[in-house]
N, C-alpha and C positions, 0 to 999 in steps of 0.2 A: 555900868551899862553893858549889856551883852553885845558881842560882835558877831557878824555872820561868819560862818565857816567858808573859807575859800578853798576850792578843790583844784588839785594839781595832779600831774602824773609824771613819772620819771621817763626820760627819753630812752633809757636802757631797753625798754620793752620793744622799741622799734628797730633794734639791731642796726643793720647797715643802711637803713632808710636815710636819705639825705635830710639834714637837719631842718631845712625849710619845709619839706614835705611833712615831717613829723609834727612840726609846730602847727601847720595848717590842719592836719588831721585832728590834733588835740582840740584846737579851737572849734572845729566843726562839731566835735562830739560834746561840746559844752564846758570843757575845762577852762579854768581862768588862769592857770599858771603851769609852769614846767619846771621840773627838777632835772638836773643834768648829771649824768655819770661822766666824769672828766675823761675817762679812757675812750669814750665814744668820739671825743673831739680830736685827740692826738695820743700817740703812744707815750709821749712824755708831755703832760699838760703844761709844764713850765716853758715849753718851746712854742706855745701858741702866741703868735705875734700880737702886738697892740692892734694892728689893722684887722686881724682875724677876730680878736675879741670884740671890736666895734661892730664887725659884720654880724657876729652871732647876736649881739645885743640888738642891732637894728632889725634882724629877722624876727626876733621875739616880739619886738614892739610892733612891727608891721603886721604881724598876724594877730595882734591883740592879746598876747600872752604876757603875764608877769613872770619874771625870773624869780623862782623860790629859793633855789640853792643847789648845792652839790651833794651827791650820794655816791657810795662805792669809791671812797677817796683814794685807796691805795692799791687798786688793781694793777695799775701801770704807772711808771716803769716797774718791771718785776724785781723781786729780791729785797724790797724794803721791809723794815721792821722798826717798831717804835718802843719796844720794851726789852729788847735783847741786851745781854750784858756786854756785847760788842759795842763800845762807846762810839766808834767811828760809824758803824752801820746805823746805830740809833740816831746819831746826829744827822745822817743823810735822810732818815725817815722823817724827822721833824723839820728839816729843811724843805722836804717835799710838801709838808702841811703848810709851811709858810708860803710857798709858791701858790698853793691852792687858795690860801686866804686872799692873795692878790688877784688871782683869777676870779674868785667869787665876787670880790668887790668890783672888778672891771666889768663883769657881766650884768650887774644890776645892784640896786640899792637894798640894804638890809637883808642880804642873803644869809642862809644858814648852811652849815656843813655838817651832815649827818655822819658821825664818826663811829661806824660799825667796824668794818675791816677786821674780821675775826682772825684770819691767818697772820696778819701783820701786827697784832697786839697780844696774842696768846703767849703763855710762858714758853721759853726756849732757853737753850744753853745752860740748863741746870738751875735756873732761878726758881724760887718759890712763887706761889701766886701772890703773896704779899709783896715780894720784891719787884715782881713785874708790874703790879698795880702801882707801886710807888714810882717806878720809871714812867708809867703812863701819866700819872698825876703831875709829876715834875715837868714832863713835856708839855702838857696842856697849860700849866702855869707859865711856861716860858713863851708860848705863842699868844697868850691872852692879850698882852698889851698891843701887839700888832693887829690882832683881830678887832679889838675895841677901836683902835684908831681908824680902821678901814670900814667900820660899820658892819662887821661880819660876826655871826654868832656860831661858835663851834658847839655841837651837840653831842654829849656823851650818851651813846646808845647802849642800853643793857642788852646782852645777848644770852640765849639759852646755853646750857652746859654742852650741848651737842655741837655748838659752834666755837665757843671760846671759854677760857677759864679766868678771864680778866673782865670784871664788871658784869655780874650775872643777874642782878636784879635792879629794878628801878630805885629801890632804897639805896643801893650802893651808888648808883649814878647820881642820885640827889645829894648824897653825902659828899661826893667829890665836888659837885657844883658849889655846895655851901663851904667846903674847905678852901677852894680856890677864891671864892667870893669876888668874881669878876662878872660884870654884865655881859661879857663876851663868851662866857662858858655857861651853857644851860644843858638841859636834857630833852629827850623826846620820848614818845610812846609808840610802840609798834605792836599791833595785835598779834602778829605771827611770832615775834620774838618774846612775847610774854607767856609762852607756853609753859614755862616752868614756875611761873609766879604762883604763890599760894593764895594771895588775896585776889578778889575779883577785879576786873578791868576798871569798873566804876570806882571802887574804893581806892585803887592805886592813883587814878587820875585826880580824884578829889584830894587825896593826901598830898600829892606833889604838884598840884595845879600851878603853884607859884613859880616852879622852875621848869615846867614843860613848855617848850617853845613850838613844838611841831608834832604832828601825828602821822603815822603810816597805818593804813588799813590794807591788809592783804588777806586773800583766801589762803588756806593753810598750805596749798602747793605753791604759793607765792608767784603764780603766773600772771595775776592781774592786780598790780599794786596801784594804789593812788594815795595821795598825800593831802593833808589839810593843815592850815595855819590859822 
């Protein structure tokens, strides 16, 4: 049985607008959900208190919006990386993801985490693309049990070569999902980031429909994003 598409938008587009006002504007425009960029809530999202998390959750509910999930996961705090050969820095990067899993679960049920973050996952420190990708997959595998236990789905986002050299196609993303084989690790489709794909958008979605959990639709200047689940 087909399900209706639910439309949402990321609060990143609202800049410094107070969260309650952004939610009110989205609902008035007809959106049903909101995706949140963690850096808009705090410089270090791990420091958002339980009371603040409840407040954000209550605001979304009071405005009639459903929390969809998190996007732009690693903008802040600065300096994080998840594929670097520096094991201490890499551990801090994955600890940050663990904090975000808890934040995502605290903000709403069944949330997704869109893992793009090109600067924080691209090759660095002399690693090959294959080595960096292995570090990325190992990290995803390590956080999967926590994500599953908290009802959160981490989404491997394919990015074009102009942004990153780790996970460039939906085929690669889907293979990672299947390799990890956890219900908490899936992928998503972004119309803007599919610019380098050889196959049509339709054929990609049909091919990987079983592992696609989320969709981003952007005009090519990415000024007006909206999401669908």
